[in-house]
C-alpha positions as CSV (number, residue, x, y, z in Angstrom):
1,X,7.1,17.8,86.0
2,X,3.9,17.2,84.1
3,X,4.3,20.5,82.3
4,X,7.9,19.6,81.2
5,X,6.7,16.3,79.9
6,X,4.0,18.1,77.9
7,X,6.5,20.6,76.5
8,X,9.0,17.8,75.8
9,X,6.4,15.7,74.0
10,X,5.4,18.6,71.8
11,X,9.0,19.3,71.0
12,X,9.6,15.7,70.1
13,X,6.5,15.7,67.9
14,X,7.8,18.8,66.1
15,X,11.2,17.1,65.6
16,X,9.5,14.0,64.1
17,X,7.4,16.1,61.8
18,X,10.4,18.0,60.7
19,X,12.3,14.8,60.0
20,X,9.4,13.4,58.0
21,X,9.4,16.6,56.0
22,X,13.1,16.1,55.4
23,X,12.5,12.5,54.2
24,X,9.8,13.7,51.9
25,X,12.1,16.3,50.5
26,X,14.9,13.7,49.9
27,X,12.4,11.5,48.1
28,X,11.3,14.5,46.0
29,X,15.0,15.2,45.1
30,X,15.5,11.6,44.1
31,X,12.5,11.6,41.9
32,X,13.6,14.8,40.2
33,X,17.0,13.3,39.4
34,X,15.5,10.2,37.7
35,X,12.4,10.9,35.6
36,X,11.5,7.2,35.4
37,X,10.7,7.0,39.1
38,X,7.0,6.6,39.4
39,X,6.9,6.2,43.2
40,X,9.2,6.1,46.2
41,X,8.8,5.6,49.9
42,X,10.6,5.2,53.2
43,X,8.8,2.3,55.0
44,X,9.2,0.8,58.5
45,X,10.2,-2.9,58.4
46,X,8.3,-3.8,61.5
47,X,4.8,-2.7,60.6
48,X,5.0,-1.6,57.0
49,X,4.1,2.0,57.7
50,X,5.0,4.4,55.0
51,X,6.8,7.3,56.7
52,X,7.3,9.5,53.6
53,X,6.4,8.9,50.0
54,X,6.2,10.5,46.6
55,X,4.3,9.3,43.5
56,X,3.9,10.6,40.0
57,X,0.6,8.9,39.4
58,X,-2.6,8.9,41.5
59,X,-3.3,5.3,40.8
60,X,-0.2,4.1,42.6
61,X,-1.1,3.1,46.1
62,X,2.3,3.4,47.8
63,X,1.0,3.5,51.3
64,X,-1.2,0.5,50.8
65,X,1.6,-1.6,49.2
66,X,4.0,-0.7,52.0
67,X,2.8,-3.4,54.4
68,X,3.2,-6.1,51.7
69,X,6.7,-4.8,50.9
70,X,7.7,-5.0,54.6
71,X,6.6,-8.7,54.6
72,X,8.8,-9.2,51.5
73,X,11.8,-7.6,53.3
74,X,11.3,-9.8,56.4
75,X,10.7,-13.0,54.4
76,X,13.8,-12.3,52.2
77,X,16.0,-11.9,55.3
78,X,14.9,-15.2,56.7
79,X,15.4,-17.0,53.4
80,X,18.9,-15.5,52.9
81,X,19.9,-16.5,56.4
82,X,18.9,-20.1,55.6
83,X,20.6,-20.1,52.2
84,X,23.7,-18.0,52.7
85,X,24.0,-17.1,56.3
86,X,27.1,-14.9,55.9
87,X,25.6,-12.7,53.1
88,X,24.0,-9.4,53.3
89,X,21.2,-8.4,50.9
90,X,22.0,-5.2,48.9
91,X,18.7,-4.9,47.0
92,X,15.5,-6.8,46.4
93,X,14.5,-6.5,42.8
94,X,11.1,-7.3,41.5
95,X,10.4,-6.9,37.8
96,X,7.2,-7.0,35.8
97,X,6.5,-6.4,32.1
98,X,6.2,-2.7,32.8
99,X,8.0,-1.9,36.0
100,X,11.0,-2.3,38.3
101,X,10.5,-2.4,42.0
102,X,13.7,-1.9,44.0
103,X,13.7,-2.4,47.8
104,X,16.9,-1.3,49.6
105,X,17.2,-2.3,53.2
106,X,20.4,-2.0,55.3
107,X,20.6,-4.7,58.0
108,X,19.7,-3.5,61.4
109,X,17.9,-0.4,60.2
110,X,14.2,0.0,61.0
111,X,13.4,1.4,57.6
112,X,13.8,0.5,53.9
113,X,13.7,2.5,50.8
114,X,11.3,1.5,48.0
115,X,11.5,2.8,44.5
116,X,9.2,2.0,41.6
117,X,10.4,2.8,38.1
118,X,9.2,2.3,34.6
119,X,10.9,-0.6,32.8
120,X,12.4,1.9,30.4
121,X,14.4,3.5,33.2
122,X,18.0,2.3,33.5
123,X,18.1,0.0,36.4
124,X,21.7,0.6,37.3
125,X,21.1,4.4,37.5
126,X,18.2,3.8,39.8
127,X,20.3,1.6,42.1
128,X,23.1,4.2,42.1
129,X,20.7,7.0,43.0
130,X,19.3,5.0,45.9
131,X,22.8,4.3,47.2
132,X,23.6,8.0,46.8
133,X,20.8,9.0,49.1
134,X,21.1,6.1,51.5
135,X,23.4,7.8,54.1
136,X,20.9,10.6,54.6
137,X,18.0,8.1,55.1
138,X,20.2,6.0,57.4
139,X,20.9,9.2,59.5
140,X,17.1,9.5,60.1
141,X,17.0,5.8,61.1
142,X,19.7,6.4,63.7
143,X,17.8,9.3,65.3
144,X,14.5,7.3,65.3
145,X,16.1,4.3,67.0
146,X,17.8,6.4,69.6
147,X,14.8,8.4,70.6
148,X,11.7,6.3,69.9
149,X,12.4,2.6,70.5
């Protein structure tokens, strides 16, 4: 039995690594479709761990920001429940003078998608692109929940 557990554990680890690689590839495809994407990540809501990420500039610390972004997602959900209990959040949008930060979290999913674009990038196109790839990210979330929680 111990040998099977060892083999099964290695198999599951390989599957997880493969799925992370697939997520990385999806983020890469997204960033190629929209030149204004400066960074993107798939992040766990619970602990803010960046599962996969891409960035166009070395000075963007996507992994470090992920934990803070997760706290925004959790706080936003609490606030919306207090203000408009029957509503679902589609996106969380943060804007600065230079950037758009789009956080897309589907209720009951353990992950969210984070995209950072330049302010010059068309916001509507970025949101459509995230929605286009969302089913593929959601498929990974379903596998994760089924096998690892």
